[in-house]
N, C-alpha and C positions, 0 to 999 in steps of 0.2 A: 298713296297706298300702292303696294306692289301689284303686279299683274296676277300673281298667285292668290293674294288676298282678295282682289276684286273678283276673281273667279269663284273663290270660296263663298263670298257674300252673295253673289249672283245665284249660285247653286243652292242657297238656302231657300230661295223663292220656290213656291209650289208650281208644278205643271198643272194644266187644267184637269187632267185625268185624276190627279191626286185629290181634287176638291169634290169629287163625287160623293165621298164619305168623309165628312169633316171630323167625325169622332176618330176614325181610323188614322186620318192624317195627323191629328194631334198626338195620338198614342205613338205613332212612328217617330215624330219629332222628339218627343220626350225620351223615348228609349234610345234613339241615336245620340242625343245629347248626353245622356248618362254614360253610355258606352264610350263615347269620345272623351269626355272629361275624366273618366275613370281609367283611361289607358287601354281599353279593350280593342279599340279600332282606330284606324287612321283614315277611314273612308270619309269622303265629303258628305254633307247632309243629304243631297239628292240621291247619291249612290246607296247610302244606307237605307233611306226610305224605300227605294226601288226594290232592294232585295226583300224587304218585308212585304211589300205590295205584291210582288210576283209570286212569292210563296203563298200568300193568301189567295191569289187568283187561281193557282193550280188546285188549291184545296177546294175552293168553291166550284170549280169546273169539273172536279173529279178526275183530274189527270193522274194516272197511277205513277207511283215511284217515291223514292226518298229524296232528300235534299243533300246536295254534295258541295262542299266548300274546299276547293283546292288552292291552298295558300291562306290558311285560316289565321295566321299570326296569333294574336292573343285571344281570338275567339269572338270578337265583336260581330263580324260578318256572319259567322255560324249562328250566333245567338239571334241576330235579326231574322235570318231564314227560319229558325225554329219558332220564333215568336209569331211569325206570319202563318205557320201551319203547325201548331203545337202538338198535334197527334201523330205527326210523321217522324220517322227515324231520320237522323241527320248525321252525316259523316264529315269529319274534319281531317284534312291532310295537311301536314306541314313538316318541314325538316326540324323545326325548333333549333336550328343551327345557323339561321340567317339565310341570305340569298346565295344561290350557287354563283360561280364565276360566269359573267356574261360571255357570249360568243361573238364572233365576227359580225353577225347580222343584227346585233343589238344597238349599234350606233353610239355616238359620243355621249348621249344622255346617260348611258350605263356605266361610264368610266368611274372606277373607284367604288362601285356599289356592291361588288362581290363580298359576301360575308356580313353585309349590313342587315338590319331589321331582325335581330335575333329575338325569337318569341319565347313564351313560357307556356308549356302545357299545363302547369299548375294553375296559372292565371286563367287560362281558357276554362278549365274545369271549375274553378271558383266562380267564374262568371255564369256558367250554367247553373250552378247551385243557387245563384242569386236571381237570375232572370229567366231561366227556362227549365226544362225537365231533364236532369242528368241521366235519367234512366233510358232516354232515347238517343243519347250521344254515343257515337263511335269515333274514336280518335286513332289515327294511324300516323305515328311519328317516323320520319325518315325522308330521304330524298325521293322525289316522285318516281324515279326509275326503279326504286326499291319497293315501293308501296302500292302504286296505282294498279298495275296489272295484276298483282297478287290478290288485291282486294276486290277486283271487278266482279267476279262471280258472286261474292258475298253481298256486294252492294245491290246488284239487281237493277230493276228499272229505276230511272232517275226522272224526277219531275222538274227540278231546278238544279242547274250546274253553274256554280260560280267559279270562274277561272281567274285567279289572281297570282299568276306565275311570273309576271314581269318580262321574262326573257323568251326569245324565240323557241328554244328547245323545250322549255318547261310548258309553254302554252301549247305547242304542237303536240307534245306527249299527252297532255291532259285531254285534248280534243280527240286524239287517236284512240285513247283508251275509253274515255267516258262519253263522248258524243254518241256512239252507237247505242248506248244504254238509255239515252234521253227519249222519253215517250213522246209520241205525236201530241202536240199541244203544250209540251214542256218548254222551258226557257233555258237559254244559254247566255250567261253574262260574262263579258270580257272586261276586267277591271282596267287594264292598262292600254287599251286599244289606241287611245289618243295621246299617250305619253311616250311609249317606247316603240320604236319602229319594228323591233323584232316581234313584239306581241301582235302588232297589226299585220305584219307579213304572215306570221303563222296562222292567224285567223283567216285571212283572205285566201291563202293557199289551201287550207283545209276545207273551207266552205266550197271552193271551186272543185276540189277533188271529190267532195261528197255530193256535189250537185245540189247544194242547198242555196237557193236564191231568195230565201225569205228576207224581208226587209231588215236591214241592220239599223237599229234605232239608237239614237244618241241619248244618253242619260245626262251627262254633264261634259266638262272639257276633256275627259278621258274615258269614262265608262260607256260601253255600248252593249246592246243585247239584241237577241232575236228569238222568235218563237218557232219551234220546229214543226214542220208539217202543217202549216196553216196558210190560208190564202193571203196574197199580198195586201188585200184590203183589211185584214184583221187588225184591230186596234189593240193598243196597250203599250 
């Protein structure tokens, strides 16, 4: 079995914190499986479950703000966020034209990936019709430099920010625009932290600049997240 398949099977296993609510864990597994098999998401099992769990956590804790998905692809990650906090507004940003051209800081792993992963806004919306509440969905199509800053005032406070921009420039821009909107107690999730060096560098540089030393928690072989404005001992 390849290392990637081994990682996938390992990441299907639950973390201890996921087993606090077995009913919720089973629902997350079922929803992720449907979205993955239906072509709505490429997220691994644990990353998909984590998005749902973090959205549910901010809802239970009363953290103010919307759910923001930067790099929504076909909408699976956006649906998982919305399913975790179904009464909240959710924003989906994607070019729907594939990945932008990687830059010098993105490493050899990015070679040949510019223009890949072309998504479908129609499929995203169809997924919301099936799995979530389309009345709460806001979609902004276009490159991040064209859409994020323009939408920031309309987005307002953010409870969960999912950053799936792959490259240094995309991740850094997402954090520069959206991180200041994240409410204390809200979560920031970086999808490609462990895969692409540019995503990791952008995250580390921005956190240092922002003075955010909250623990960076590993989800699986690539995804990481942190909670804004909480003590280092805070769990999740």
